[in-house]
BAFI-253114 format. One record per residue (C-alpha): chain; residue number from 1; residue in three letters; x, y, z. Coordinates in Angstrom, 3 decimals. Layout:
N
R  drenfi  rovo  marro        xx        yy        zz
R       A   NUM    ALA         X         Y         Z
...
END
This chain:
564
R  drenfi  rovo  marro        xx        yy        zz
R       A     1    UNK    14.536   -62.750    38.361
R       A     2    UNK    17.696   -60.790    39.007
R       A     3    UNK    20.586   -61.210    36.571
R       A     4    UNK    24.177   -60.413    37.548
R       A     5    UNK    26.729   -59.989    34.744
R       A     6    UNK    30.469   -60.425    35.193
R       A     7    UNK    33.469   -60.271    32.874
R       A     8    UNK    36.688   -62.107    33.565
R       A     9    UNK    39.847   -63.436    32.004
R       A    10    UNK    39.026   -66.899    33.320
R       A    11    UNK    35.813   -68.533    34.492
R       A    12    UNK    36.316   -71.739    36.464
R       A    13    UNK    33.275   -74.009    36.740
R       A    14    UNK    33.479   -76.365    39.713
R       A    15    UNK    35.018   -75.698    43.115
R       A    16    UNK    36.487   -79.056    44.040
R       A    17    UNK    40.191   -79.271    44.760
R       A    18    UNK    41.041   -78.915    41.060
R       A    19    UNK    38.810   -75.893    40.477
R       A    20    UNK    39.796   -74.174    43.710
R       A    21    UNK    43.517   -74.526    43.007
R       A    22    UNK    43.005   -73.495    39.376
R       A    23    UNK    41.164   -70.319    40.382
R       A    24    UNK    43.633   -69.411    43.145
R       A    25    UNK    46.632   -69.950    40.851
R       A    26    UNK    45.175   -67.812    38.070
R       A    27    UNK    44.203   -65.035    40.465
R       A    28    UNK    47.650   -65.012    42.059
R       A    29    UNK    49.196   -64.695    38.626
R       A    30    UNK    47.259   -61.473    38.193
R       A    31    UNK    44.273   -62.273    35.986
R       A    32    UNK    40.630   -61.621    36.819
R       A    33    UNK    39.001   -64.920    37.753
R       A    34    UNK    35.466   -66.066    38.609
R       A    35    UNK    34.866   -69.403    40.356
R       A    36    UNK    31.372   -70.843    39.913
R       A    37    UNK    30.430   -73.725    42.209
R       A    38    UNK    27.094   -75.480    42.575
R       A    39    UNK    27.438   -76.360    46.276
R       A    40    UNK    27.454   -74.324    49.478
R       A    41    UNK    30.993   -75.408    50.376
R       A    42    UNK    34.189   -75.870    48.399
R       A    43    UNK    36.279   -79.002    48.111
R       A    44    UNK    34.098   -81.432    46.159
R       A    45    UNK    34.840   -84.969    47.342
R       A    46    UNK    37.038   -83.521    50.101
R       A    47    UNK    34.306   -81.248    51.498
R       A    48    UNK    32.138   -81.871    54.553
R       A    49    UNK    29.392   -83.032    52.193
R       A    50    UNK    31.349   -86.132    51.109
R       A    51    UNK    34.386   -86.336    53.477
R       A    52    UNK    37.089   -88.147    51.568
R       A    53    UNK    40.627   -87.340    52.627
R       A    54    UNK    42.963   -85.930    49.968
R       A    55    UNK    44.964   -88.741    48.316
R       A    56    UNK    47.850   -88.380    45.922
R       A    57    UNK    51.008   -89.942    44.566
R       A    58    UNK    52.604   -92.872    46.343
R       A    59    UNK    56.278   -93.129    47.167
R       A    60    UNK    59.055   -91.368    49.013
R       A    61    UNK    59.162   -87.577    48.614
R       A    62    UNK    56.298   -87.610    46.080
R       A    63    UNK    53.740   -85.626    48.081
R       A    64    UNK    52.212   -82.804    46.058
R       A    65    UNK    53.296   -79.271    46.968
R       A    66    UNK    52.235   -75.822    45.824
R       A    67    UNK    48.747   -74.611    46.705
R       A    68    UNK    47.474   -78.005    47.909
R       A    69    UNK    50.269   -78.302    50.483
R       A    70    UNK    49.621   -74.698    51.549
R       A    71    UNK    45.939   -75.551    52.134
R       A    72    UNK    46.680   -78.745    54.037
R       A    73    UNK    49.208   -77.016    56.308
R       A    74    UNK    46.788   -74.162    56.946
R       A    75    UNK    44.205   -76.750    57.974
R       A    76    UNK    46.626   -78.363    60.445
R       A    77    UNK    47.298   -74.915    61.893
R       A    78    UNK    43.694   -73.721    62.193
R       A    79    UNK    41.824   -76.989    62.656
R       A    80    UNK    43.443   -78.744    65.626
R       A    81    UNK    40.603   -81.244    66.041
R       A    82    UNK    40.382   -81.883    62.295
R       A    83    UNK    36.666   -81.141    62.051
R       A    84    UNK    35.217   -81.068    58.568
R       A    85    UNK    33.224   -77.821    58.975
R       A    86    UNK    36.487   -76.060    59.855
R       A    87    UNK    38.163   -77.641    56.842
R       A    88    UNK    35.354   -76.121    54.756
R       A    89    UNK    36.143   -72.707    56.206
R       A    90    UNK    39.856   -73.077    55.408
R       A    91    UNK    39.010   -73.723    51.760
R       A    92    UNK    36.544   -70.824    51.761
R       A    93    UNK    39.168   -68.511    53.245
R       A    94    UNK    41.659   -69.364    50.514
R       A    95    UNK    39.142   -68.332    47.868
R       A    96    UNK    37.729   -65.153    49.367
R       A    97    UNK    41.132   -63.740    50.315
R       A    98    UNK    42.375   -63.570    46.725
R       A    99    UNK    41.833   -60.010    45.396
R       A   100    UNK    41.485   -61.142    41.764
R       A   101    UNK    39.014   -63.953    42.530
R       A   102    UNK    35.204   -63.681    42.637
R       A   103    UNK    33.490   -66.669    44.279
R       A   104    UNK    29.933   -67.718    43.389
R       A   105    UNK    28.678   -70.516    45.633
R       A   106    UNK    25.356   -72.347    45.260
R       A   107    UNK    25.556   -71.490    41.564
R       A   108    UNK    24.874   -74.282    39.117
R       A   109    UNK    26.014   -73.791    35.524
R       A   110    UNK    23.239   -74.726    33.080
R       A   111    UNK    23.862   -72.887    29.814
R       A   112    UNK    26.637   -71.705    27.513
R       A   113    UNK    26.542   -69.133    24.740
R       A   114    UNK    28.709   -70.142    21.786
R       A   115    UNK    30.356   -68.305    18.905
R       A   116    UNK    31.318   -71.130    16.541
R       A   117    UNK    34.078   -73.021    18.384
R       A   118    UNK    34.404   -70.612    21.311
R       A   119    UNK    32.432   -70.178    24.524
R       A   120    UNK    31.333   -66.571    24.925
R       A   121    UNK    29.674   -66.876    28.314
R       A   122    UNK    28.098   -69.292    30.743
R       A   123    UNK    24.947   -68.913    32.790
R       A   124    UNK    24.478   -70.146    36.342
R       A   125    UNK    21.503   -70.171    38.704
R       A   126    UNK    22.210   -69.224    42.312
R       A   127    UNK    19.310   -70.842    44.095
R       A   128    UNK    19.659   -69.274    47.542
R       A   129    UNK    19.787   -65.752    46.082
R       A   130    UNK    17.323   -66.351    43.230
R       A   131    UNK    19.855   -64.809    40.865
R       A   132    UNK    21.115   -65.681    37.410
R       A   133    UNK    24.844   -65.102    36.932
R       A   134    UNK    26.148   -64.563    33.412
R       A   135    UNK    29.947   -64.842    33.228
R       A   136    UNK    31.736   -63.737    30.072
R       A   137    UNK    35.376   -64.752    29.886
R       A   138    UNK    38.345   -65.237    27.618
R       A   139    UNK    38.906   -68.783    28.901
R       A   140    UNK    36.747   -71.337    30.633
R       A   141    UNK    38.088   -74.111    32.839
R       A   142    UNK    35.678   -76.967    33.501
R       A   143    UNK    36.654   -78.485    36.833
R       A   144    UNK    33.177   -79.763    37.580
R       A   145    UNK    34.126   -83.440    37.536
R       A   146    UNK    31.073   -84.278    35.442
R       A   147    UNK    32.246   -81.986    32.608
R       A   148    UNK    29.043   -79.952    32.546
R       A   149    UNK    30.392   -77.673    29.792
R       A   150    UNK    30.832   -80.595    27.394
R       A   151    UNK    27.154   -81.047    26.493
R       A   152    UNK    26.553   -77.303    26.755
R       A   153    UNK    29.356   -76.383    24.347
R       A   154    UNK    29.518   -79.382    22.037
R       A   155    UNK    32.975   -80.324    23.250
R       A   156    UNK    34.094   -83.856    22.465
R       A   157    UNK    34.084   -86.225    25.414
R       A   158    UNK    34.199   -89.893    26.311
R       A   159    UNK    32.105   -91.918    28.712
R       A   160    UNK    32.723   -95.459    29.929
R       A   161    UNK    35.431   -97.991    29.179
R       A   162    UNK    37.362   -98.278    25.941
R       A   163    UNK    37.964  -101.655    24.337
R       A   164    UNK    41.418  -103.146    24.852
R       A   165    UNK    42.245  -102.869    21.169
R       A   166    UNK    41.522   -99.151    20.773
R       A   167    UNK    44.693   -98.045    22.544
R       A   168    UNK    46.346  -101.447    22.978
R       A   169    UNK    45.665  -101.428    26.732
R       A   170    UNK    45.407  -104.490    28.986
R       A   171    UNK    43.124  -103.215    31.766
R       A   172    UNK    39.928  -102.432    29.788
R       A   173    UNK    37.361  -105.054    28.723
R       A   174    UNK    37.511  -106.709    25.321
R       A   175    UNK    34.586  -104.634    24.133
R       A   176    UNK    33.847  -100.987    24.887
R       A   177    UNK    30.894  -100.223    27.128
R       A   178    UNK    29.225   -97.395    29.039
R       A   179    UNK    30.170   -98.691    32.463
R       A   180    UNK    32.187   -96.661    34.959
R       A   181    UNK    33.561   -96.828    38.463
R       A   182    UNK    30.740   -96.323    40.947
R       A   183    UNK    29.884   -93.788    43.650
R       A   184    UNK    30.133   -93.971    47.432
R       A   185    UNK    28.324   -92.364    50.356
R       A   186    UNK    30.878   -92.367    53.155
R       A   187    UNK    30.058   -92.362    56.827
R       A   188    UNK    31.929   -91.392    59.962
R       A   189    UNK    31.795   -92.866    63.431
R       A   190    UNK    32.835   -91.576    66.856
R       A   191    UNK    33.865   -93.492    69.970
R       A   192    UNK    32.200   -92.731    73.310
R       A   193    UNK    32.859   -93.897    76.878
R       A   194    UNK    29.616   -95.873    77.050
R       A   195    UNK    27.616   -98.360    74.983
R       A   196    UNK    25.549   -96.736    72.242
R       A   197    UNK    22.427   -98.337    70.815
R       A   198    UNK    21.742   -98.235    67.093
R       A   199    UNK    18.283   -98.750    65.638
R       A   200    UNK    18.313   -99.499    61.940
R       A   201    UNK    15.827   -97.625    59.778
R       A   202    UNK    13.131   -99.933    58.468
R       A   203    UNK    14.020   -99.120    54.872
R       A   204    UNK    17.697  -100.079    55.226
R       A   205    UNK    19.070  -103.482    54.261
R       A   206    UNK    19.883  -106.214    56.775
R       A   207    UNK    23.142  -108.176    56.738
R       A   208    UNK    22.889  -110.869    59.400
R       A   209    UNK    26.257  -112.572    59.000
R       A   210    UNK    29.730  -111.805    57.644
R       A   211    UNK    28.879  -114.143    54.790
R       A   212    UNK    26.400  -111.494    53.627
R       A   213    UNK    29.350  -109.114    53.134
R       A   214    UNK    31.909  -111.184    51.198
R       A   215    UNK    35.191  -109.352    50.481
R       A   216    UNK    33.819  -106.294    52.264
R       A   217    UNK    36.204  -105.306    55.034
R       A   218    UNK    33.952  -103.811    57.694
R       A   219    UNK    36.413  -103.562    60.559
R       A   220    UNK    36.830  -100.289    62.369
R       A   221    UNK    40.202   -98.615    62.002
R       A   222    UNK    42.096   -95.534    60.833
R       A   223    UNK    41.211   -96.229    57.177
R       A   224    UNK    37.622   -97.326    57.760
R       A   225    UNK    35.657   -94.780    55.761
R       A   226    UNK    33.716   -97.535    53.964
R       A   227    UNK    34.680   -96.431    50.466
R       A   228    UNK    33.879   -99.961    49.254
R       A   229    UNK    30.155   -99.249    49.653
R       A   230    UNK    30.054   -98.423    45.953
R       A   231    UNK    27.251   -98.642    43.383
R       A   232    UNK    26.215   -97.037    40.135
R       A   233    UNK    28.932   -98.163    37.760
R       A   234    UNK    26.413  -100.180    35.782
R       A   235    UNK    23.859   -97.377    35.846
R       A   236    UNK    23.930   -93.874    34.384
R       A   237    UNK    26.314   -92.116    36.773
R       A   238    UNK    25.074   -88.716    35.642
R       A   239    UNK    21.306   -89.090    35.677
R       A   240    UNK    20.952   -91.867    38.254
R       A   241    UNK    22.775   -90.038    41.072
R       A   242    UNK    19.703   -89.915    43.330
R       A   243    UNK    19.024   -93.589    42.658
R       A   244    UNK    22.619   -94.319    43.674
R       A   245    UNK    22.264   -92.248    46.839
R       A   246    UNK    19.137   -94.124    47.875
R       A   247    UNK    20.791   -97.494    47.334
R       A   248    UNK    24.006   -96.421    49.072
R       A   249    UNK    22.129   -95.228    52.143
R       A   250    UNK    20.271   -98.527    52.412
R       A   251    UNK    23.581  -100.376    52.250
R       A   252    UNK    25.461   -98.032    54.606
R       A   253    UNK    22.861   -98.120    57.355
R       A   254    UNK    22.667  -101.883    56.900
R       A   255    UNK    26.440  -102.292    57.226
R       A   256    UNK    26.499  -100.200    60.400
R       A   257    UNK    23.582  -102.224    61.782
R       A   258    UNK    25.553  -105.385    61.050
R       A   259    UNK    28.615  -104.032    62.841
R       A   260    UNK    26.583  -102.871    65.829
R       A   261    UNK    23.968  -105.581    66.183
R       A   262    UNK    25.019  -108.682    64.240
R       A   263    UNK    28.032  -110.269    65.901
R       A   264    UNK    30.993  -108.804    67.724
R       A   265    UNK    32.787  -106.114    65.724
R       A   266    UNK    34.226  -104.208    68.712
R       A   267    UNK    32.090  -101.107    68.126
R       A   268    UNK    29.837  -101.298    71.212
R       A   269    UNK    30.886   -97.807    72.343
R       A   270    UNK    30.905   -96.279    68.880
R       A   271    UNK    28.151   -94.168    67.377
R       A   272    UNK    27.249   -93.212    63.854
R       A   273    UNK    28.066   -89.506    63.795
R       A   274    UNK    27.527   -88.617    60.149
R       A   275    UNK    26.544   -90.149    56.849
R       A   276    UNK    26.834   -88.505    53.456
R       A   277    UNK    23.719   -87.801    51.422
R       A   278    UNK    25.748   -86.625    48.448
R       A   279    UNK    27.505   -89.499    46.656
R       A   280    UNK    31.156   -89.075    45.865
R       A   281    UNK    31.843   -89.831    42.209
R       A   282    UNK    34.934   -91.465    40.764
R       A   283    UNK    34.200   -91.238    37.052
R       A   284    UNK    31.777   -89.766    34.531
R       A   285    UNK    32.450   -87.723    31.374
R       A   286    UNK    36.079   -87.356    30.312
R       A   287    UNK    36.990   -84.667    27.804
R       A   288    UNK    38.816   -85.395    24.573
R       A   289    UNK    41.790   -83.080    24.597
R       A   290    UNK    44.727   -82.313    22.371
R       A   291    UNK    46.164   -85.570    23.686
R       A   292    UNK    44.552   -88.633    25.298
R       A   293    UNK    46.655   -90.262    28.017
R       A   294    UNK    46.537   -94.058    27.971
R       A   295    UNK    47.590   -96.917    30.213
R       A   296    UNK    50.727   -97.184    28.097
R       A   297    UNK    51.630   -93.541    28.795
R       A   298    UNK    51.205   -94.182    32.507
R       A   299    UNK    53.439   -97.227    32.426
R       A   300    UNK    56.048   -95.305    30.391
R       A   301    UNK    56.152   -92.654    33.191
R       A   302    UNK    54.588   -89.873    31.087
R       A   303    UNK    57.836   -88.131    30.209
R       A   304    UNK    56.143   -85.546    27.994
R       A   305    UNK    57.844   -82.404    26.718
R       A   306    UNK    54.936   -80.342    28.072
R       A   307    UNK    54.712   -82.006    31.491
R       A   308    UNK    53.183   -79.615    34.042
R       A   309    UNK    51.987   -81.982    36.791
R       A   310    UNK    52.218   -85.622    37.814
R       A   311    UNK    50.282   -88.549    39.238
R       A   312    UNK    51.330   -91.614    41.168
R       A   313    UNK    48.268   -93.468    42.430
R       A   314    UNK    47.846   -97.098    41.457
R       A   315    UNK    45.629   -97.903    38.485
R       A   316    UNK    42.882   -99.171    40.756
R       A   317    UNK    40.219  -100.614    38.526
R       A   318    UNK    36.898  -100.572    40.383
R       A   319    UNK    34.527  -103.085    38.841
R       A   320    UNK    31.295  -101.362    37.782
R       A   321    UNK    29.160  -103.697    39.934
R       A   322    UNK    30.937  -102.337    43.009
R       A   323    UNK    29.275  -103.583    46.181
R       A   324    UNK    27.397  -106.213    44.201
R       A   325    UNK    30.463  -107.726    42.560
R       A   326    UNK    30.401  -111.404    43.613
R       A   327    UNK    33.523  -112.930    42.066
R       A   328    UNK    36.069  -111.639    44.590
R       A   329    UNK    37.354  -108.227    45.624
R       A   330    UNK    35.642  -105.469    43.684
R       A   331    UNK    38.848  -103.537    42.943
R       A   332    UNK    42.062  -104.630    41.235
R       A   333    UNK    45.124  -102.531    42.014
R       A   334    UNK    47.284  -102.476    38.912
R       A   335    UNK    50.744  -101.040    39.599
R       A   336    UNK    51.672   -97.640    38.237
R       A   337    UNK    54.964   -95.766    38.420
R       A   338    UNK    55.148   -92.889    40.844
R       A   339    UNK    55.547   -90.273    39.664
R       A   340    UNK    54.343   -90.230    36.078
R       A   341    UNK    53.927   -87.013    34.140
R       A   342    UNK    50.816   -85.179    32.984
R       A   343    UNK    51.068   -82.851    29.957
R       A   344    UNK    49.288   -79.554    29.418
R       A   345    UNK    47.739   -80.986    26.233
R       A   346    UNK    45.497   -83.319    28.241
R       A   347    UNK    43.751   -80.253    29.725
R       A   348    UNK    42.883   -78.426    26.494
R       A   349    UNK    39.761   -79.240    24.487
R       A   350    UNK    40.321   -80.736    21.056
R       A   351    UNK    37.482   -78.842    19.391
R       A   352    UNK    36.448   -75.864    21.582
R       A   353    UNK    39.169   -73.223    21.346
R       A   354    UNK    38.878   -71.577    24.765
R       A   355    UNK    37.733   -74.573    26.819
R       A   356    UNK    40.135   -76.208    29.243
R       A   357    UNK    39.670   -78.621    32.132
R       A   358    UNK    41.338   -80.033    35.230
R       A   359    UNK    40.465   -82.793    37.671
R       A   360    UNK    39.105   -86.268    37.059
R       A   361    UNK    37.652   -85.135    33.716
R       A   362    UNK    40.938   -84.598    31.873
R       A   363    UNK    41.670   -86.290    28.554
R       A   364    UNK    42.524   -89.837    29.621
R       A   365    UNK    41.286   -93.318    28.938
R       A   366    UNK    39.335   -95.164    31.605
R       A   367    UNK    42.458   -97.131    32.515
R       A   368    UNK    44.660   -94.041    32.894
R       A   369    UNK    41.915   -92.254    34.824
R       A   370    UNK    42.184   -94.850    37.564
R       A   371    UNK    45.614   -93.416    38.428
R       A   372    UNK    45.034   -89.703    37.730
R       A   373    UNK    41.649   -89.148    39.423
R       A   374    UNK    42.652   -88.684    43.076
R       A   375    UNK    42.337   -85.249    44.607
R       A   376    UNK    45.933   -84.198    45.244
R       A   377    UNK    46.668   -84.977    41.595
R       A   378    UNK    43.582   -83.006    40.586
R       A   379    UNK    44.758   -80.086    42.732
R       A   380    UNK    48.160   -79.784    41.051
R       A   381    UNK    46.510   -80.192    37.644
R       A   382    UNK    44.296   -77.245    38.599
R       A   383    UNK    47.253   -75.110    39.681
R       A   384    UNK    49.095   -75.940    36.466
R       A   385    UNK    46.079   -75.045    34.331
R       A   386    UNK    45.333   -71.774    36.135
R       A   387    UNK    48.979   -70.767    35.776
R       A   388    UNK    49.032   -71.684    32.063
R       A   389    UNK    45.899   -69.660    31.326
R       A   390    UNK    47.276   -66.655    33.199
R       A   391    UNK    50.445   -66.864    31.120
R       A   392    UNK    48.391   -67.089    27.913
R       A   393    UNK    46.278   -64.075    28.871
R       A   394    UNK    49.251   -61.920    29.842
R       A   395    UNK    51.214   -62.868    26.722
R       A   396    UNK    48.122   -62.611    24.477
R       A   397    UNK    48.664   -66.066    23.002
R       A   398    UNK    46.478   -69.159    22.795
R       A   399    UNK    46.930   -71.432    25.800
R       A   400    UNK    48.010   -74.123    23.316
R       A   401    UNK    50.946   -71.938    22.390
R       A   402    UNK    52.307   -70.910    25.765
R       A   403    UNK    56.036   -71.302    26.173
R       A   404    UNK    56.328   -74.530    28.139
R       A   405    UNK    59.744   -73.886    29.783
R       A   406    UNK    58.418   -70.548    31.073
R       A   407    UNK    55.284   -72.242    32.417
R       A   408    UNK    57.328   -74.962    34.084
R       A   409    UNK    59.593   -72.363    35.669
R       A   410    UNK    56.606   -70.373    36.979
R       A   411    UNK    55.110   -73.504    38.519
R       A   412    UNK    58.385   -74.477    40.157
R       A   413    UNK    58.779   -70.901    41.373
R       A   414    UNK    55.489   -71.496    43.240
R       A   415    UNK    56.853   -74.684    44.824
R       A   416    UNK    55.231   -77.117    42.408
R       A   417    UNK    57.251   -80.240    41.736
R       A   418    UNK    57.764   -81.234    38.111
R       A   419    UNK    59.487   -84.611    37.887
R       A   420    UNK    62.807   -84.756    36.055
R       A   421    UNK    63.103   -80.948    36.182
R       A   422    UNK    65.218   -78.825    38.511
R       A   423    UNK    64.374   -75.248    39.193
R       A   424    UNK    66.771   -72.652    37.871
R       A   425    UNK    67.556   -70.301    40.743
R       A   426    UNK    67.848   -66.567    40.201
R       A   427    UNK    71.096   -65.071    38.819
R       A   428    UNK    71.542   -63.106    42.035
R       A   429    UNK    71.261   -66.267    44.116
R       A   430    UNK    73.859   -67.985    41.955
R       A   431    UNK    76.307   -65.073    41.866
R       A   432    UNK    76.453   -64.311    45.591
R       A   433    UNK    78.855   -65.984    47.992
R       A   434    UNK    76.807   -68.485    50.034
R       A   435    UNK    77.786   -70.255    53.230
R       A   436    UNK    75.730   -73.395    52.435
R       A   437    UNK    75.435   -74.405    48.783
R       A   438    UNK    72.604   -76.875    49.330
R       A   439    UNK    70.043   -74.087    49.892
R       A   440    UNK    70.479   -72.812    46.333
R       A   441    UNK    70.640   -76.038    44.310
R       A   442    UNK    67.042   -75.748    43.048
R       A   443    UNK    65.950   -79.049    44.610
R       A   444    UNK    63.327   -79.046    47.341
R       A   445    UNK    62.779   -82.641    48.384
R       A   446    UNK    65.025   -85.443    49.594
R       A   447    UNK    67.297   -85.498    52.652
R       A   448    UNK    70.351   -84.885    50.480
R       A   449    UNK    68.982   -81.442    49.552
R       A   450    UNK    68.358   -80.267    53.115
R       A   451    UNK    70.366   -77.879    55.197
R       A   452    UNK    70.164   -79.156    58.756
R       A   453    UNK    71.361   -76.747    61.371
R       A   454    UNK    71.477   -76.531    65.147
R       A   455    UNK    71.084   -73.668    67.602
R       A   456    UNK    73.482   -70.840    66.810
R       A   457    UNK    73.960   -71.775    63.156
R       A   458    UNK    72.890   -69.527    60.304
R       A   459    UNK    73.045   -69.212    56.524
R       A   460    UNK    74.673   -66.189    54.927
R       A   461    UNK    74.939   -64.505    51.539
R       A   462    UNK    77.742   -62.013    50.865
R       A   463    UNK    78.163   -59.511    48.015
R       A   464    UNK    81.154   -57.536    46.754
R       A   465    UNK    79.143   -54.323    46.952
R       A   466    UNK    75.778   -53.194    48.213
R       A   467    UNK    73.133   -55.083    46.250
R       A   468    UNK    69.415   -54.497    45.954
R       A   469    UNK    67.258   -57.340    47.348
R       A   470    UNK    63.558   -57.312    46.456
R       A   471    UNK    62.464   -60.876    47.224
R       A   472    UNK    63.535   -63.555    49.671
R       A   473    UNK    62.301   -67.050    48.943
R       A   474    UNK    62.240   -69.816    51.573
R       A   475    UNK    61.325   -73.493    51.273
R       A   476    UNK    61.057   -75.318    54.595
R       A   477    UNK    60.730   -79.032    55.303
R       A   478    UNK    57.048   -79.948    55.841
R       A   479    UNK    57.890   -83.679    55.975
R       A   480    UNK    56.607   -84.824    52.600
R       A   481    UNK    56.745   -88.398    53.880
R       A   482    UNK    54.374   -87.877    56.797
R       A   483    UNK    51.948   -90.795    57.071
R       A   484    UNK    48.902   -88.956    58.353
R       A   485    UNK    46.120   -87.515    56.214
R       A   486    UNK    44.634   -84.058    55.959
R       A   487    UNK    41.378   -85.278    57.555
R       A   488    UNK    40.315   -88.416    59.489
R       A   489    UNK    37.619   -90.965    58.708
R       A   490    UNK    36.683   -91.715    62.326
R       A   491    UNK    37.125   -90.166    65.743
R       A   492    UNK    38.370   -92.398    68.598
R       A   493    UNK    37.802   -91.374    72.202
R       A   494    UNK    41.485   -90.653    72.653
R       A   495    UNK    41.967   -88.701    69.500
R       A   496    UNK    45.424   -88.512    68.034
R       A   497    UNK    46.050   -84.819    67.722
R       A   498    UNK    47.470   -84.122    64.286
R       A   499    UNK    49.895   -81.275    64.591
R       A   500    UNK    51.825   -79.322    62.061
R       A   501    UNK    54.909   -81.200    60.882
R       A   502    UNK    57.509   -80.628    63.578
R       A   503    UNK    60.157   -80.158    60.894
R       A   504    UNK    58.805   -76.742    59.845
R       A   505    UNK    60.822   -73.800    61.151
R       A   506    UNK    58.353   -71.802    63.231
R       A   507    UNK    60.324   -68.663    64.082
R       A   508    UNK    63.217   -67.080    62.241
R       A   509    UNK    64.903   -63.775    61.532
R       A   510    UNK    66.388   -62.456    58.310
R       A   511    UNK    68.964   -59.711    58.671
R       A   512    UNK    70.755   -57.578    56.133
R       A   513    UNK    73.738   -55.285    56.570
R       A   514    UNK    74.185   -52.327    54.226
R       A   515    UNK    77.213   -50.563    52.786
R       A   516    UNK    77.573   -48.278    55.808
R       A   517    UNK    76.587   -50.802    58.431
R       A   518    UNK    72.875   -50.015    58.413
R       A   519    UNK    70.788   -53.009    59.514
R       A   520    UNK    67.655   -54.340    57.834
R       A   521    UNK    65.603   -56.984    59.568
R       A   522    UNK    62.373   -58.963    59.421
R       A   523    UNK    61.187   -61.603    61.842
R       A   524    UNK    58.583   -64.349    61.672
R       A   525    UNK    57.223   -65.776    64.886
R       A   526    UNK    54.511   -68.195    63.798
R       A   527    UNK    55.346   -69.613    60.396
R       A   528    UNK    53.400   -72.762    59.559
R       A   529    UNK    53.974   -73.026    55.827
R       A   530    UNK    56.501   -74.892    53.705
R       A   531    UNK    56.840   -72.136    51.122
R       A   532    UNK    57.237   -68.468    52.059
R       A   533    UNK    58.109   -65.371    50.053
R       A   534    UNK    59.121   -62.041    51.616
R       A   535    UNK    59.112   -58.852    49.573
R       A   536    UNK    61.651   -56.240    50.706
R       A   537    UNK    63.507   -53.192    49.435
R       A   538    UNK    66.988   -53.576    50.893
R       A   539    UNK    70.472   -52.559    49.753
R       A   540    UNK    72.810   -54.983    51.502
R       A   541    UNK    76.337   -56.369    51.396
R       A   542    UNK    75.466   -59.270    53.626
R       A   543    UNK    72.262   -61.225    54.249
R       A   544    UNK    71.710   -63.916    56.815
R       A   545    UNK    68.956   -66.347    57.774
R       A   546    UNK    68.788   -67.057    61.517
R       A   547    UNK    66.470   -69.892    62.631
R       A   548    UNK    64.996   -69.511    66.101
R       A   549    UNK    62.552   -72.369    66.743
R       A   550    UNK    60.668   -75.226    65.080
R       A   551    UNK    57.315   -76.905    65.664
R       A   552    UNK    59.103   -79.646    67.590
R       A   553    UNK    62.101   -80.873    65.614
R       A   554    UNK    65.488   -80.573    67.347
R       A   555    UNK    67.237   -79.475    64.145
R       A   556    UNK    66.549   -76.653    61.725
R       A   557    UNK    65.677   -78.003    58.280
R       A   558    UNK    65.638   -75.846    55.165
R       A   559    UNK    65.542   -76.706    51.462
R       A   560    UNK    65.792   -73.278    49.917
R       A   561    UNK    66.976   -69.786    50.821
R       A   562    UNK    67.097   -67.697    47.655
R       A   563    UNK    67.139   -64.051    46.717
R       A   564    UNK    66.299   -61.876    43.781
END
């Protein structure tokens, strides 16, 4: 068999939202990165293979920004009908267009070469190309969800639920066990203009009455992706995945048969368009890192010195029995603050020196995992980790020893939000005379931090003498409180077209005037991003931002206009 050998600064294993954002962030920071993924498409639970929309922190102005917001906005721009295969291509595009990033799809990691407490290389099998890939790297980031590098490297990990007394938590059971949250095979339905017959497969289950589905909300609606069809928490969620899939399919087809053929559920004209044959997992191995986040840390808001990301989902405790839980609703939603902070230490292995991780497998207890596991949180964890590793590589220090304020600044420079931290704007931005102070206050969410202009208004910077400008940094308003998701769970006949947030400034011009009246200018006609950087080489005494049009909003909304 063919063997392909690669060397990199960072090898990321797993191309879900955490791994993708980790790899992109590292590559953009200038280090050579390889992303190894065992599926044909990127995105993990968000991909067309599983089809869960990207969830994140609750609460006003808490939507995750940075790379994940860039991806979501690109999807709204390219994918007007919000079709999952196009979403796949958006994710693929983000990976292949990074010059420092090598993407290996259909490549399952199965071996690691060790040198004492360091990983030297990993080996992956690319089935469609019948090729072994050996990737040697300085750092490895396991974003596989299942923590495949843990058993291969000897890294410490946890599995299942801790006992209440271990960390003085209230959510876990009295005694520790090996039970987890279960898996789900989602399905999608589409409305037609005519009745559609459904014939249940013989091997699927039958649910004749609503009493056969207690506490199982099977109404059609905008949130009806049937996530509650969940099993496997009482089984081995690693080695019983196919068993789970088989059981989930029997249930899913049975539920749809019930909705179509057993009583009136108002789905006469709806058809089953797609059903997932790859279960989406919520929990499996969790690494033991330099720090283990507990329920108590969540409830205390996670105000760590080395905070680099945040979460804000509820601590939703899915009972391991899932669909077969008979004592009431199968999930308890324990409140959690939003946001609460996530430290870099929870992404660094306790005992393997160059092993890191991001996603649902970070160093948390079962209880804390229930709030940190959702994909937008995983995405910003990935961006934080990729950025931290790049800083470590460039500074030639261990990732444990990176300068945290520098890392936080770099992340905020890339439009990541770090709670309780304001971004320090550039000295040039601060020293210039500015017509609207709000655009240089270092805060990029909340109405109070917005410049809102009308036609004919502009923002200007003035300098005492001609000043060199090399970068112009803009942060637009992408409506962080929008209530629609990146992808739908069903498709009604009269589809609601999800457009780009109308608050984004679509067209604008930036003009500079030099010492002798010379004019510098750049113009954007089709901006669809929240965060934009322009690189220029101008000597100017005056600089102005002139908005021209939006994607629908009748005012021009801008958080940041900065220069360096």
